C-alpha positions as CSV (number, residue, x, y, z in Angstrom):
1,M,168.2,58.4,110.4
2,A,165.3,58.9,108.0
3,N,162.9,58.3,110.9
4,T,164.5,61.1,112.9
5,D,164.4,63.5,109.9
6,A,160.7,62.8,109.4
7,Q,160.0,63.3,113.1
8,S,161.8,66.7,113.1
9,Q,159.8,67.7,110.0
10,I,156.5,66.7,111.7
11,A,157.5,68.7,114.8
12,A,158.2,71.7,112.7
13,L,154.9,71.3,110.9
14,R,153.1,71.1,114.2
15,Q,154.8,74.3,115.4
16,D,153.8,76.1,112.1
17,I,150.2,74.9,112.5
18,E,150.1,76.2,116.1
19,K,151.5,79.6,114.9
20,L,148.8,79.7,112.1
21,R,146.1,78.8,114.6
22,D,147.2,81.6,116.9
23,A,147.3,84.1,114.0
24,V,143.8,83.1,112.8
25,A,142.4,83.4,116.4
26,T,143.9,86.8,116.8
27,Q,142.5,88.0,113.5
28,G,139.1,86.6,114.3
29,A,139.1,88.4,117.7
30,D,140.1,91.7,116.0
31,A,137.3,91.2,113.4
32,L,134.8,90.5,116.1
33,D,135.8,93.6,118.0
34,Q,135.4,95.7,114.9
35,A,132.0,94.2,114.1
36,R,130.9,94.9,117.7
37,G,132.0,98.5,117.4
38,R,130.2,99.0,114.1
39,A,127.0,97.4,115.5
40,G,127.1,99.7,118.5
41,Q,127.5,102.8,116.2
42,A,124.6,101.6,114.1
43,A,122.4,101.0,117.1
44,R,123.1,104.5,118.4
45,S,122.3,106.1,115.0
46,V,119.1,104.0,114.7
47,G,118.1,105.0,118.2
48,S,118.4,108.7,117.4
49,A,116.5,108.2,114.2
50,V,113.7,106.4,116.0
51,T,113.5,109.1,118.6
52,T,113.3,111.8,115.8
53,G,110.7,109.7,113.9
54,R,108.6,109.2,117.1
55,R,108.5,112.9,117.8
56,Y,107.5,113.6,114.2
57,V,104.7,111.0,114.2
58,R,103.4,112.3,117.5
59,S,103.3,115.9,116.3
60,E,101.6,114.9,113.0
61,G,99.1,112.8,115.0
62,A,98.3,115.8,117.2
63,A,97.8,117.9,114.1
64,V,95.4,115.4,112.5
65,A,93.5,115.1,115.8
66,E,93.1,118.9,115.9
67,V,91.8,119.0,112.3
68,A,89.4,116.2,113.1
69,R,88.1,118.1,116.1
70,E,87.6,121.3,114.0
71,H,86.0,119.6,110.9
72,P,84.2,116.4,111.9
73,A,82.0,116.3,108.8
74,A,85.0,116.5,106.5
75,I,86.8,113.6,108.3
76,S,83.7,111.4,108.2
77,T,83.3,112.1,104.5
78,M,87.0,111.2,103.8
79,V,86.7,108.0,105.8
80,T,83.5,107.1,103.9
81,L,85.1,107.8,100.5
82,A,88.2,105.8,101.5
83,G,85.9,102.9,102.4
84,L,84.1,103.1,99.1
85,A,87.3,103.3,97.1
86,G,88.6,100.2,98.9
87,F,85.3,98.4,98.2
88,A,85.5,99.4,94.5
89,A,89.1,98.2,94.2
90,G,88.3,94.9,95.9
91,Y,85.3,94.4,93.6
92,L,87.2,95.2,90.5
93,L,90.0,92.8,91.5
94,A,87.6,90.0,92.3
95,T,85.7,90.4,89.0
96,A,88.9,90.7,86.9
97,T,89.8,87.0,87.3
98,D,89.7,84.9,84.2
99,E,88.7,81.8,86.1
100,A,85.6,80.0,84.6
101,P,82.7,79.6,87.0
102,R,82.5,76.2,88.6
103,R,79.3,74.4,88.2
104,R,78.2,72.1,90.9
105,S,75.6,69.6,90.4
106,W,73.0,69.6,93.1
107,Y,72.2,65.9,92.7
């Protein structure tokens, strides 16, 4: 009798486990569908932002090219000054290290 009672309890537990498994699978599928929907919306909004940004960069690039055509001396001066500023910053960073000079013996 105890054996039959244990078997019926095991069968009931198996049914409960199957119901829980089905519930979890349904919730997982719903969550996946929601995530896909959100990802699609995000992709569409990013696509429009990229298109807008691309137009802006193209128009600004055209404006810079026009200024460079009108004032070539000013552009070359600015490029030279930017190069000198980069060189100075690199030099200052290189000489600012606290590392002691390494001495190598030549023998």
